[in-house]
VEXNUMI-799468 format. One record per residue: residue number from 1; residue in three letters; z, y, x of N, C-alpha, C, O in turn. Coordinates in nm, 2 decimals. Example, Ala and Ser with C-alpha at 12.3 -4.5 7.8 and 13.67 -1.06 7.14 Angstrom:
+-----+------+--------+--------+--------+--------+--------+--------+--------+--------+--------+--------+--------+--------+
| pos | code |    n.Z |    n.Y |    n.X |   ca.Z |   ca.Y |   ca.X |    c.Z |    c.Y |    c.X |    o.Z |    o.Y |    o.X |
+-----+------+--------+--------+--------+--------+--------+--------+--------+--------+--------+--------+--------+--------+
|   1 |  ALA |   0.78 |  -0.57 |   1.32 |   0.78 |  -0.45 |   1.23 |   0.78 |  -0.33 |   1.32 |   0.85 |  -0.33 |   1.42 |
|   2 |  SER |   0.71 |  -0.22 |   1.28 |   0.71 |  -0.11 |   1.37 |   0.79 |   0.00 |   1.29 |   0.80 |   0.11 |   1.34 |
+-----+------+--------+--------+--------+--------+--------+--------+--------+--------+--------+--------+--------+--------+
% end
This chain:
+-----+------+--------+--------+--------+--------+--------+--------+--------+--------+--------+--------+--------+--------+
| pos | code |    n.Z |    n.Y |    n.X |   ca.Z |   ca.Y |   ca.X |    c.Z |    c.Y |    c.X |    o.Z |    o.Y |    o.X |
+-----+------+--------+--------+--------+--------+--------+--------+--------+--------+--------+--------+--------+--------+
|   1 |  MET |   2.80 |   9.51 | -21.00 |   2.80 |   9.64 | -20.94 |   2.88 |   9.73 | -21.03 |   2.90 |   9.71 | -21.15 |
|   2 |  PRO |   2.94 |   9.84 | -20.98 |   3.02 |   9.93 | -21.06 |   2.94 |  10.00 | -21.16 |   2.82 |  10.02 | -21.15 |
|   3 |  ASP |   3.01 |  10.04 | -21.27 |   2.94 |  10.10 | -21.38 |   2.94 |  10.25 | -21.37 |   2.85 |  10.31 | -21.43 |
|   4 |  ASP |   3.03 |  10.31 | -21.29 |   3.02 |  10.46 | -21.28 |   3.07 |  10.50 | -21.15 |   3.11 |  10.42 | -21.06 |
|   5 |  ASP |   3.07 |  10.64 | -21.13 |   3.10 |  10.69 | -21.00 |   3.25 |  10.66 | -20.96 |   3.28 |  10.64 | -20.84 |
|   6 |  LYS |   3.34 |  10.66 | -21.06 |   3.48 |  10.63 | -21.03 |   3.49 |  10.49 | -20.97 |   3.56 |  10.47 | -20.87 |
|   7 |  ASP |   3.42 |  10.39 | -21.02 |   3.42 |  10.26 | -20.97 |   3.37 |  10.25 | -20.83 |   3.42 |  10.18 | -20.74 |
|   8 |  VAL |   3.26 |  10.33 | -20.80 |   3.20 |  10.33 | -20.67 |   3.30 |  10.39 | -20.57 |   3.32 |  10.33 | -20.46 |
|   9 |  ALA |   3.36 |  10.50 | -20.61 |   3.46 |  10.56 | -20.52 |   3.58 |  10.47 | -20.49 |   3.63 |  10.46 | -20.38 |
|  10 |  SER |   3.62 |  10.39 | -20.59 |   3.73 |  10.29 | -20.57 |   3.69 |  10.18 | -20.47 |   3.77 |  10.15 | -20.38 |
|  11 |  LEU |   3.57 |  10.13 | -20.49 |   3.52 |  10.03 | -20.40 |   3.51 |  10.08 | -20.26 |   3.55 |  10.02 | -20.16 |
|  12 |  TRP |   3.46 |  10.20 | -20.24 |   3.44 |  10.27 | -20.11 |   3.58 |  10.28 | -20.05 |   3.59 |  10.26 | -19.93 |
|  13 |  ALA |   3.68 |  10.33 | -20.12 |   3.81 |  10.35 | -20.07 |   3.88 |  10.22 | -20.03 |   3.97 |  10.22 | -19.94 |
|  14 |  GLU |   3.85 |  10.11 | -20.10 |   3.91 |   9.98 | -20.07 |   3.85 |   9.91 | -19.95 |   3.91 |   9.81 | -19.91 |
|  15 |  ALA |   3.74 |   9.96 | -19.90 |   3.68 |   9.89 | -19.78 |   3.77 |   9.88 | -19.67 |   3.84 |   9.98 | -19.63 |
|  16 |  GLN |   3.78 |   9.76 | -19.61 |   3.88 |   9.74 | -19.50 |   3.81 |   9.74 | -19.36 |   3.88 |   9.74 | -19.26 |
|  17 |  SER |   3.68 |   9.75 | -19.35 |   3.61 |   9.76 | -19.23 |   3.48 |   9.83 | -19.24 |   3.43 |   9.85 | -19.35 |
|  18 |  PHE |   3.42 |   9.86 | -19.13 |   3.29 |   9.93 | -19.13 |   3.19 |   9.84 | -19.18 |   3.10 |   9.88 | -19.26 |
|  19 |  ASN |   3.19 |   9.71 | -19.15 |   3.10 |   9.61 | -19.21 |   3.11 |   9.60 | -19.36 |   3.00 |   9.59 | -19.43 |
|  20 |  GLU |   3.23 |   9.61 | -19.41 |   3.24 |   9.61 | -19.56 |   3.17 |   9.74 | -19.62 |   3.11 |   9.73 | -19.73 |
|  21 |  LEU |   3.18 |   9.85 | -19.55 |   3.11 |   9.97 | -19.60 |   2.96 |   9.95 | -19.60 |   2.89 |   9.99 | -19.69 |
|  22 |  CYS |   2.91 |   9.89 | -19.49 |   2.76 |   9.86 | -19.48 |   2.72 |   9.77 | -19.59 |   2.61 |   9.79 | -19.66 |
|  23 |  GLN |   2.80 |   9.66 | -19.62 |   2.76 |   9.57 | -19.73 |   2.76 |   9.63 | -19.86 |   2.68 |   9.61 | -19.95 |
|  24 |  LEU |   2.86 |   9.72 | -19.89 |   2.87 |   9.79 | -20.01 |   2.75 |   9.88 | -20.03 |   2.70 |   9.89 | -20.14 |
|  25 |  ARG |   2.72 |   9.95 | -19.93 |   2.60 |  10.05 | -19.93 |   2.47 |   9.97 | -19.97 |   2.39 |  10.01 | -20.05 |
|  26 |  ALA |   2.46 |   9.85 | -19.91 |   2.34 |   9.77 | -19.94 |   2.34 |   9.73 | -20.09 |   2.23 |   9.74 | -20.15 |
|  27 |  GLN |   2.45 |   9.69 | -20.14 |   2.46 |   9.66 | -20.29 |   2.43 |   9.78 | -20.37 |   2.36 |   9.77 | -20.48 |
|  28 |  LEU |   2.48 |   9.90 | -20.34 |   2.46 |  10.02 | -20.41 |   2.31 |  10.06 | -20.41 |   2.25 |  10.09 | -20.51 |
|  29 |  ILE |   2.25 |  10.05 | -20.29 |   2.10 |  10.08 | -20.28 |   2.02 |   9.99 | -20.37 |   1.92 |  10.03 | -20.43 |
|  30 |  GLU |   2.06 |   9.86 | -20.38 |   1.98 |   9.77 | -20.46 |   2.01 |   9.78 | -20.61 |   1.95 |   9.73 | -20.70 |
|  31 |  GLY |   2.12 |   9.86 | -20.64 |   2.15 |   9.88 | -20.78 |   2.06 |   9.98 | -20.85 |   1.98 |  10.04 | -20.78 |
|  32 |  GLU |   2.07 |  10.00 | -20.98 |   1.98 |  10.09 | -21.05 |   2.02 |  10.24 | -21.02 |   2.14 |  10.28 | -21.02 |
|  33 |  ASN |   1.92 |  10.32 | -21.01 |   1.93 |  10.47 | -21.01 |   2.02 |  10.52 | -20.90 |   2.08 |  10.63 | -20.91 |
|  34 |  PHE |   2.03 |  10.45 | -20.79 |   2.11 |  10.50 | -20.68 |   2.03 |  10.60 | -20.59 |   2.08 |  10.69 | -20.53 |
|  35 |  LEU |   1.90 |  10.57 | -20.57 |   1.81 |  10.66 | -20.49 |   1.71 |  10.74 | -20.57 |   1.69 |  10.70 | -20.69 |
|  36 |  GLU |   1.66 |  10.84 | -20.51 |   1.55 |  10.92 | -20.58 |   1.43 |  10.83 | -20.60 |   1.41 |  10.73 | -20.52 |
|  37 |  ALA |   1.35 |  10.85 | -20.70 |   1.23 |  10.77 | -20.73 |   1.14 |  10.76 | -20.61 |   1.08 |  10.65 | -20.59 |
|  38 |  GLU |   1.12 |  10.86 | -20.53 |   1.03 |  10.85 | -20.41 |   1.08 |  10.75 | -20.31 |   0.99 |  10.70 | -20.23 |
|  39 |  SER |   1.20 |  10.71 | -20.31 |   1.26 |  10.62 | -20.22 |   1.25 |  10.47 | -20.26 |   1.30 |  10.38 | -20.19 |
|  40 |  THR |   1.21 |  10.45 | -20.38 |   1.20 |  10.31 | -20.44 |   1.14 |  10.21 | -20.34 |   1.19 |  10.10 | -20.33 |
|  41 |  PRO |   1.02 |  10.24 | -20.28 |   0.96 |  10.15 | -20.19 |   1.05 |  10.12 | -20.07 |   1.03 |  10.02 | -20.00 |
|  42 |  LEU |   1.15 |  10.20 | -20.04 |   1.23 |  10.18 | -19.92 |   1.35 |  10.09 | -19.95 |   1.42 |  10.05 | -19.85 |
|  43 |  ILE |   1.38 |  10.06 | -20.07 |   1.50 |   9.99 | -20.11 |   1.52 |   9.86 | -20.03 |   1.63 |   9.84 | -19.97 |
|  44 |  PRO |   1.42 |   9.77 | -20.02 |   1.45 |   9.65 | -19.94 |   1.48 |   9.67 | -19.79 |   1.56 |   9.60 | -19.73 |
|  45 |  TYR |   1.42 |   9.77 | -19.73 |   1.44 |   9.81 | -19.59 |   1.57 |   9.87 | -19.57 |   1.64 |   9.84 | -19.47 |
|  46 |  LEU |   1.61 |   9.96 | -19.66 |   1.74 |  10.03 | -19.64 |   1.85 |   9.93 | -19.66 |   1.95 |   9.93 | -19.59 |
|  47 |  ALA |   1.84 |   9.84 | -19.76 |   1.94 |   9.74 | -19.78 |   1.95 |   9.65 | -19.66 |   2.06 |   9.61 | -19.62 |
|  48 |  ALA |   1.84 |   9.61 | -19.60 |   1.84 |   9.52 | -19.48 |   1.91 |   9.59 | -19.36 |   1.98 |   9.53 | -19.29 |
|  49 |  LEU |   1.88 |   9.72 | -19.35 |   1.94 |   9.80 | -19.24 |   2.09 |   9.80 | -19.25 |   2.16 |   9.79 | -19.16 |
|  50 |  ASN |   2.14 |   9.83 | -19.38 |   2.28 |   9.83 | -19.40 |   2.34 |   9.69 | -19.37 |   2.45 |   9.68 | -19.31 |
|  51 |  ARG |   2.28 |   9.59 | -19.42 |   2.33 |   9.45 | -19.40 |   2.33 |   9.42 | -19.25 |   2.41 |   9.33 | -19.20 |
|  52 |  ALA |   2.25 |   9.48 | -19.17 |   2.24 |   9.46 | -19.03 |   2.34 |   9.54 | -18.95 |   2.35 |   9.53 | -18.83 |
|  53 |  GLY |   2.41 |   9.63 | -19.02 |   2.51 |   9.71 | -18.95 |   2.48 |   9.86 | -18.93 |   2.56 |   9.93 | -18.86 |
|  54 |  LEU |   2.37 |   9.91 | -18.99 |   2.35 |  10.05 | -18.99 |   2.38 |  10.11 | -19.12 |   2.31 |  10.09 | -19.22 |
|  55 |  LEU |   2.49 |  10.18 | -19.13 |   2.53 |  10.24 | -19.26 |   2.45 |  10.36 | -19.28 |   2.47 |  10.47 | -19.22 |
|  56 |  THR |   2.34 |  10.35 | -19.37 |   2.25 |  10.46 | -19.39 |   2.31 |  10.57 | -19.47 |   2.39 |  10.55 | -19.56 |
|  57 |  THR |   2.28 |  10.69 | -19.42 |   2.34 |  10.81 | -19.49 |   2.23 |  10.90 | -19.55 |   2.26 |  10.98 | -19.64 |
|  58 |  CYS |   2.11 |  10.89 | -19.50 |   2.00 |  10.97 | -19.55 |   1.87 |  10.91 | -19.51 |   1.85 |  10.85 | -19.41 |
|  59 |  SER |   1.77 |  10.93 | -19.60 |   1.63 |  10.87 | -19.57 |   1.53 |  10.94 | -19.66 |   1.56 |  11.00 | -19.76 |
|  60 |  GLN |   1.41 |  10.92 | -19.62 |   1.29 |  10.96 | -19.70 |   1.17 |  10.89 | -19.65 |   1.15 |  10.86 | -19.53 |
|  61 |  PRO |   1.08 |  10.87 | -19.75 |   0.95 |  10.80 | -19.71 |   0.86 |  10.91 | -19.65 |   0.87 |  11.03 | -19.67 |
|  62 |  GLY |   0.76 |  10.87 | -19.57 |   0.66 |  10.96 | -19.52 |   0.56 |  10.99 | -19.63 |   0.51 |  10.90 | -19.70 |
|  63 |  GLU |   0.52 |  11.11 | -19.65 |   0.42 |  11.15 | -19.76 |   0.34 |  11.27 | -19.71 |   0.38 |  11.35 | -19.64 |
|  64 |  ASP |   0.21 |  11.27 | -19.76 |   0.13 |  11.38 | -19.74 |   0.10 |  11.43 | -19.88 |   0.02 |  11.37 | -19.96 |
|  65 |  ARG |   0.16 |  11.55 | -19.92 |   0.14 |  11.61 | -20.05 |   0.03 |  11.71 | -20.05 |   0.03 |  11.79 | -20.15 |
|  66 |  GLY |  -0.05 |  11.72 | -19.95 |  -0.15 |  11.82 | -19.95 |  -0.10 |  11.95 | -19.89 |  -0.14 |  11.99 | -19.78 |
|  67 |  HIS |  -0.01 |  12.01 | -19.97 |   0.05 |  12.14 | -19.92 |   0.17 |  12.12 | -19.83 |   0.21 |  12.22 | -19.76 |
|  68 |  SER |   0.22 |  12.00 | -19.82 |   0.33 |  11.97 | -19.72 |   0.32 |  11.83 | -19.68 |   0.26 |  11.74 | -19.75 |
|  69 |  LYS |   0.38 |  11.80 | -19.57 |   0.39 |  11.66 | -19.52 |   0.54 |  11.63 | -19.48 |   0.61 |  11.72 | -19.44 |
|  70 |  GLN |   0.58 |  11.51 | -19.51 |   0.71 |  11.47 | -19.47 |   0.71 |  11.35 | -19.38 |   0.64 |  11.25 | -19.41 |
|  71 |  ARG |   0.79 |  11.35 | -19.28 |   0.81 |  11.24 | -19.18 |   0.90 |  11.14 | -19.24 |   1.01 |  11.18 | -19.29 |
|  72 |  ALA |   0.87 |  11.01 | -19.23 |   0.96 |  10.91 | -19.28 |   1.07 |  10.90 | -19.18 |   1.05 |  10.90 | -19.05 |
|  73 |  PHE |   1.19 |  10.89 | -19.23 |   1.31 |  10.88 | -19.14 |   1.42 |  10.81 | -19.21 |   1.43 |  10.80 | -19.33 |
|  74 |  VAL |   1.52 |  10.77 | -19.13 |   1.65 |  10.72 | -19.18 |   1.75 |  10.75 | -19.08 |   1.73 |  10.75 | -18.96 |
|  75 |  SER |   1.87 |  10.79 | -19.13 |   1.98 |  10.82 | -19.04 |   2.10 |  10.75 | -19.09 |   2.11 |  10.71 | -19.21 |
|  76 |  GLY |   2.19 |  10.73 | -19.00 |   2.31 |  10.66 | -19.04 |   2.41 |  10.64 | -18.93 |   2.40 |  10.71 | -18.82 |
|  77 |  LEU |   2.51 |  10.56 | -18.95 |   2.62 |  10.53 | -18.85 |   2.62 |  10.38 | -18.82 |   2.59 |  10.30 | -18.90 |
|  78 |  ALA |   2.65 |  10.35 | -18.69 |   2.65 |  10.21 | -18.65 |   2.75 |  10.20 | -18.53 |   2.79 |  10.30 | -18.47 |
|  79 |  SER |   2.79 |  10.08 | -18.51 |   2.87 |  10.05 | -18.39 |   2.79 |  10.08 | -18.27 |   2.67 |  10.09 | -18.27 |
|  80 |  LYS |   2.86 |  10.09 | -18.16 |   2.79 |  10.12 | -18.03 |   2.69 |  10.01 | -18.00 |   2.58 |  10.04 | -17.96 |
|  81 |  GLU |   2.73 |   9.88 | -18.02 |   2.64 |   9.77 | -18.00 |   2.51 |   9.78 | -18.08 |   2.40 |   9.76 | -18.03 |
|  82 |  ILE |   2.53 |   9.80 | -18.21 |   2.41 |   9.81 | -18.30 |   2.33 |   9.93 | -18.26 |   2.20 |   9.93 | -18.26 |
|  83 |  ALA |   2.39 |  10.05 | -18.24 |   2.32 |  10.17 | -18.20 |   2.23 |  10.15 | -18.07 |   2.12 |  10.19 | -18.07 |
|  84 |  GLU |   2.29 |  10.07 | -17.98 |   2.21 |  10.05 | -17.85 |   2.09 |   9.95 | -17.88 |   1.99 |   9.97 | -17.82 |
|  85 |  ARG |   2.11 |   9.86 | -17.97 |   2.00 |   9.77 | -18.01 |   1.89 |   9.85 | -18.08 |   1.77 |   9.83 | -18.05 |
|  86 |  ILE |   1.93 |   9.93 | -18.17 |   1.83 |  10.02 | -18.24 |   1.76 |  10.11 | -18.14 |   1.64 |  10.13 | -18.14 |
|  87 |  GLU |   1.83 |  10.17 | -18.05 |   1.78 |  10.26 | -17.95 |   1.67 |  10.19 | -17.87 |   1.57 |  10.26 | -17.83 |
|  88 |  ARG |   1.69 |  10.07 | -17.83 |   1.59 |   9.99 | -17.75 |   1.45 |   9.98 | -17.83 |   1.35 |   9.95 | -17.76 |
|  89 |  LEU |   1.45 |   9.99 | -17.96 |   1.33 |   9.98 | -18.03 |   1.23 |  10.09 | -17.99 |   1.11 |  10.07 | -18.01 |
|  90 |  SER |   1.28 |  10.20 | -17.94 |   1.18 |  10.31 | -17.90 |   1.10 |  10.27 | -17.79 |   0.99 |  10.33 | -17.76 |
|  91 |  LEU |   1.13 |  10.16 | -17.71 |   1.06 |  10.12 | -17.60 |   0.93 |  10.04 | -17.65 |   0.84 |  10.02 | -17.57 |
|  92 |  CYS |   0.94 |   9.98 | -17.77 |   0.83 |   9.90 | -17.81 |   0.77 |   9.94 | -17.95 |   0.72 |   9.85 | -18.02 |
|  93 |  SER |   0.79 |  10.06 | -17.99 |   0.74 |  10.11 | -18.12 |   0.70 |  10.26 | -18.11 |   0.72 |  10.32 | -18.01 |
|  94 |  ASP |   0.65 |  10.31 | -18.22 |   0.62 |  10.45 | -18.23 |   0.73 |  10.53 | -18.29 |   0.71 |  10.64 | -18.35 |
|  95 |  LEU |   0.85 |  10.47 | -18.29 |   0.97 |  10.54 | -18.35 |   1.03 |  10.64 | -18.25 |   1.04 |  10.61 | -18.13 |
|  96 |  TYR |   1.07 |  10.75 | -18.31 |   1.16 |  10.84 | -18.23 |   1.30 |  10.80 | -18.27 |   1.33 |  10.81 | -18.39 |
|  97 |  ILE |   1.38 |  10.77 | -18.18 |   1.52 |  10.72 | -18.20 |   1.61 |  10.80 | -18.12 |   1.60 |  10.81 | -18.00 |
|  98 |  MET |   1.72 |  10.85 | -18.18 |   1.82 |  10.92 | -18.11 |   1.95 |  10.87 | -18.15 |   1.98 |  10.86 | -18.27 |
|  99 |  THR |   2.04 |  10.83 | -18.06 |   2.17 |  10.79 | -18.09 |   2.27 |  10.88 | -18.01 |   2.24 |  10.92 | -17.90 |
| 100 |  THR |   2.38 |  10.90 | -18.08 |   2.48 |  10.98 | -18.01 |   2.62 |  10.90 | -18.02 |   2.65 |  10.85 | -18.12 |
| 101 |  PRO |   2.69 |  10.89 | -17.90 |   2.81 |  10.82 | -17.90 |   2.92 |  10.89 | -17.99 |   2.90 |  11.01 | -18.03 |
| 102 |  PRO |   3.02 |  10.82 | -18.04 |   3.12 |  10.88 | -18.12 |   3.18 |  11.01 | -18.06 |   3.21 |  11.01 | -17.94 |
| 103 |  GLY |   3.19 |  11.11 | -18.14 |   3.25 |  11.23 | -18.10 |   3.16 |  11.33 | -18.02 |   3.20 |  11.44 | -17.99 |
| 104 |  HIS |   3.04 |  11.29 | -17.98 |   2.95 |  11.37 | -17.90 |   2.86 |  11.44 | -18.00 |   2.83 |  11.40 | -18.11 |
| 105 |  HIS |   2.80 |  11.55 | -17.95 |   2.71 |  11.63 | -18.03 |   2.75 |  11.66 | -18.17 |   2.69 |  11.62 | -18.27 |
| 106 |  PRO |   2.87 |  11.73 | -18.19 |   2.92 |  11.76 | -18.32 |   2.82 |  11.83 | -18.41 |   2.83 |  11.83 | -18.53 |
| 107 |  ASN |   2.72 |  11.90 | -18.35 |   2.62 |  11.96 | -18.43 |   2.50 |  11.87 | -18.47 |   2.41 |  11.91 | -18.54 |
| 108 |  GLY |   2.50 |  11.75 | -18.42 |   2.40 |  11.65 | -18.45 |   2.27 |  11.67 | -18.39 |   2.25 |  11.77 | -18.31 |
| 109 |  CYS |   2.18 |  11.59 | -18.43 |   2.04 |  11.59 | -18.38 |   1.96 |  11.67 | -18.49 |   1.98 |  11.64 | -18.61 |
| 110 |  ARG |   1.87 |  11.76 | -18.45 |   1.79 |  11.83 | -18.55 |   1.64 |  11.80 | -18.52 |   1.60 |  11.80 | -18.41 |
| 111 |  MET |   1.57 |  11.76 | -18.63 |   1.43 |  11.73 | -18.61 |   1.36 |  11.77 | -18.74 |   1.41 |  11.74 | -18.85 |
| 112 |  PRO |   1.24 |  11.83 | -18.73 |   1.17 |  11.87 | -18.85 |   1.12 |  11.74 | -18.93 |   1.06 |  11.65 | -18.87 |
| 113 |  VAL |   1.16 |  11.73 | -19.05 |   1.12 |  11.61 | -19.13 |   1.02 |  11.65 | -19.25 |   0.95 |  11.56 | -19.30 |
| 114 |  THR |   1.02 |  11.77 | -19.29 |   0.92 |  11.82 | -19.39 |   0.86 |  11.95 | -19.34 |   0.93 |  12.04 | -19.30 |
| 115 |  ILE |   0.72 |  11.95 | -19.34 |   0.65 |  12.06 | -19.29 |   0.55 |  12.11 | -19.39 |   0.48 |  12.03 | -19.45 |
| 116 |  SER |   0.55 |  12.24 | -19.42 |   0.45 |  12.30 | -19.51 |   0.40 |  12.43 | -19.45 |   0.44 |  12.47 | -19.34 |
| 117 |  ALA |   0.31 |  12.49 | -19.51 |   0.25 |  12.61 | -19.47 |   0.35 |  12.73 | -19.46 |   0.34 |  12.82 | -19.39 |
| 118 |  ILE |   0.46 |  12.72 | -19.54 |   0.56 |  12.83 | -19.55 |   0.70 |  12.80 | -19.49 |   0.77 |  12.89 | -19.47 |
| 119 |  PHE |   0.73 |  12.67 | -19.46 |   0.86 |  12.64 | -19.41 |   0.86 |  12.50 | -19.34 |   0.77 |  12.42 | -19.35 |
| 120 |  SER |   0.97 |  12.48 | -19.26 |   0.99 |  12.35 | -19.20 |   1.13 |  12.32 | -19.23 |   1.23 |  12.39 | -19.20 |
| 121 |  ALA |   1.15 |  12.20 | -19.29 |   1.29 |  12.16 | -19.32 |   1.34 |  12.06 | -19.21 |   1.26 |  11.97 | -19.17 |
| 122 |  THR |   1.46 |  12.08 | -19.16 |   1.51 |  12.01 | -19.05 |   1.63 |  11.92 | -19.10 |   1.71 |  11.97 | -19.17 |
| 123 |  HIS |   1.63 |  11.80 | -19.06 |   1.74 |  11.71 | -19.09 |   1.84 |  11.72 | -18.98 |   1.80 |  11.71 | -18.86 |
| 124 |  LYS |   1.96 |  11.72 | -19.01 |   2.07 |  11.72 | -18.91 |   2.15 |  11.60 | -18.93 |   2.21 |  11.58 | -19.04 |
| 125 |  THR |   2.16 |  11.52 | -18.83 |   2.25 |  11.40 | -18.84 |   2.39 |  11.44 | -18.82 |   2.42 |  11.55 | -18.76 |
| 126 |  HIS |   2.48 |  11.36 | -18.86 |   2.62 |  11.39 | -18.85 |   2.69 |  11.27 | -18.78 |   2.64 |  11.16 | -18.76 |
| 127 |  TYR |   2.81 |  11.30 | -18.74 |   2.89 |  11.19 | -18.68 |   3.02 |  11.18 | -18.77 |   3.06 |  11.27 | -18.84 |
| 128 |  ALA |   3.08 |  11.07 | -18.76 |   3.20 |  11.04 | -18.84 |   3.31 |  10.98 | -18.76 |   3.29 |  10.93 | -18.65 |
| 129 |  ARG |   3.43 |  10.99 | -18.82 |   3.55 |  10.93 | -18.75 |   3.60 |  10.82 | -18.85 |   3.58 |  10.82 | -18.97 |
| 130 |  GLY |   3.67 |  10.73 | -18.79 |   3.73 |  10.62 | -18.87 |   3.65 |  10.49 | -18.84 |   3.54 |  10.49 | -18.79 |
| 131 |  PHE |   3.71 |  10.38 | -18.87 |   3.65 |  10.25 | -18.84 |   3.59 |  10.24 | -18.71 |   3.48 |  10.21 | -18.69 |
| 132 |  SER |   3.67 |  10.28 | -18.61 |   3.63 |  10.27 | -18.46 |   3.52 |  10.38 | -18.43 |   3.44 |  10.36 | -18.34 |
| 133 |  ALA |   3.52 |  10.49 | -18.50 |   3.43 |  10.60 | -18.48 |   3.29 |  10.56 | -18.44 |   3.25 |  10.55 | -18.33 |
| 134 |  PRO |   3.21 |  10.53 | -18.55 |   3.07 |  10.48 | -18.52 |   2.98 |  10.59 | -18.46 |   3.01 |  10.71 | -18.46 |
| 135 |  SER |   2.88 |  10.54 | -18.39 |   2.78 |  10.62 | -18.33 |   2.68 |  10.67 | -18.44 |   2.65 |  10.60 | -18.54 |
| 136 |  SER |   2.62 |  10.79 | -18.42 |   2.52 |  10.84 | -18.51 |   2.39 |  10.78 | -18.46 |   2.36 |  10.77 | -18.34 |
| 137 |  VAL |   2.30 |  10.75 | -18.56 |   2.17 |  10.70 | -18.53 |   2.07 |  10.77 | -18.61 |   2.09 |  10.79 | -18.73 |
| 138 |  PHE |   1.96 |  10.81 | -18.55 |   1.85 |  10.88 | -18.62 |   1.72 |  10.81 | -18.58 |   1.69 |  10.81 | -18.46 |
| 139 |  LEU |   1.64 |  10.76 | -18.68 |   1.51 |  10.70 | -18.65 |   1.40 |  10.77 | -18.73 |   1.42 |  10.80 | -18.85 |
| 140 |  ALA |   1.29 |  10.81 | -18.67 |   1.18 |  10.87 | -18.74 |   1.05 |  10.82 | -18.68 |   1.04 |  10.79 | -18.56 |
| 141 |  VAL |   0.95 |  10.82 | -18.77 |   0.82 |  10.78 | -18.71 |   0.76 |  10.90 | -18.64 |   0.80 |  11.02 | -18.68 |
| 142 |  SER |   0.67 |  10.88 | -18.55 |   0.62 |  10.99 | -18.47 |   0.53 |  11.08 | -18.55 |   0.52 |  11.20 | -18.52 |
| 143 |  SER |   0.46 |  11.03 | -18.64 |   0.36 |  11.11 | -18.72 |   0.43 |  11.15 | -18.85 |   0.49 |  11.07 | -18.92 |
| 144 |  PRO |   0.42 |  11.28 | -18.90 |   0.48 |  11.33 | -19.02 |   0.44 |  11.25 | -19.14 |   0.52 |  11.26 | -19.24 |
| 145 |  THR |   0.33 |  11.18 | -19.15 |   0.30 |  11.11 | -19.27 |   0.29 |  10.96 | -19.26 |   0.24 |  10.90 | -19.35 |
| 146 |  SER |   0.34 |  10.90 | -19.16 |   0.34 |  10.76 | -19.14 |   0.45 |  10.69 | -19.23 |   0.46 |  10.57 | -19.23 |
+-----+------+--------+--------+--------+--------+--------+--------+--------+--------+--------+--------+--------+--------+
% end
């Protein structure tokens, strides 16, 4: 794995396909100090999602901190085929899943992911262009602390 940010940027720039980006993200996630400490339990799942074709861009575990609760979620980019397979999971799970085709919903999907007595933090998914303009994917558990 790369030793510093410059090496990571070089590897990222050299990727020739969307799949290569997904594989690189999986390697980075499994590397040291890439994620916040709270996300350590998510590492094998995030790496697997990336290897399966979902380029993860943001995630957090579900937590109940007493004064606040946060909903577990992951968002990312995927090909149309992978996005449709993920979307079908909502039919047989308690996941809230939203996919948007390339170029649609430029303001993204907004959903409260952290809730406290004084504020609600909302995650906004994004869409991207390049490598055949991937679809945006957002998955969240239905309960804020699951």
